[in-house]
C-alpha positions, 0 to 999 in steps of 0.5 A, a space after each residue: 679472578 676469572 677462574 673463580 668466576 667461571 667456576 661459580 658460573 659453571 657450578 650454577 649451570 650444572 646445579 640448574 641443569 642436573 635434575 633427575 628425569 621425572 616419571 610419568 604417572 604410571 604409578 598413579 592410582 587412576 588415569 582419566 582416559 576420556 572426559 567428553 561434553 557430550 556422548 554419555 547417557 541421558 541419566 546420571 549414573 556411575 558404572 564400575 566395570 571389572 569383568 573381561 566382557 564389560 571392559 572389552 566393550 570399552 576397547 571397541 569404542 573409537 575414543 578408547 580402543 588405543 588407551 586400554 592394553 590387553 593386560 589392563 583387564 587383569 590389573 585394573 577396573 574402569 569407571 564410567 561416570 555419566 552426569 546425565 542430560 544437561 540443558 547447556 554446555 559447560 558441565 563436566 564430571 571428574 575425579 577430585 581424589 582417589 584414596 587407597 586403603 587395605 581393602 578398597 579405593 575410595 573415589 571422590 567425584 567432582 561435578 562442574 557446572 558453568 558459572 551463571 551468566 557465562 557464555 555456555 552454549 544453549 544445547 542439550 549435552 550429556 557429559 561423561 568420563 571414563 577413568 582406569 583405576 590401577 587396581 582390582 580392589 573394591 571401589 566406593 564412589 562418593 
């Protein structure tokens, strides 16, 4: 009887511990490089960077220089999302979804505002986000 119980306990431990290692999101369509509450532009705009000179500008940024590899210039596009000047903290801009089609990549944005009545800081902020798109296809922003 002890052998049967020991067998089932061993089987249970092995089955719970035997999982394949999970891969990181290295094959994902996009990667958020930075999402900051302040430091963006004072106007709302989105910029797609695909040229080597434009991407080199990102590589000189303190927050991004270790996140962009030299071969990313040939294999990826980058998007700078600026939310513009806001009167309080708590605003955020990010990607809600990214869908790849045969010819392009469709990006849907998500803008988050602080809840009314929340305890957000009362200062001028300029939220922004920099995203790496792991493709050189045309990008459409919605």
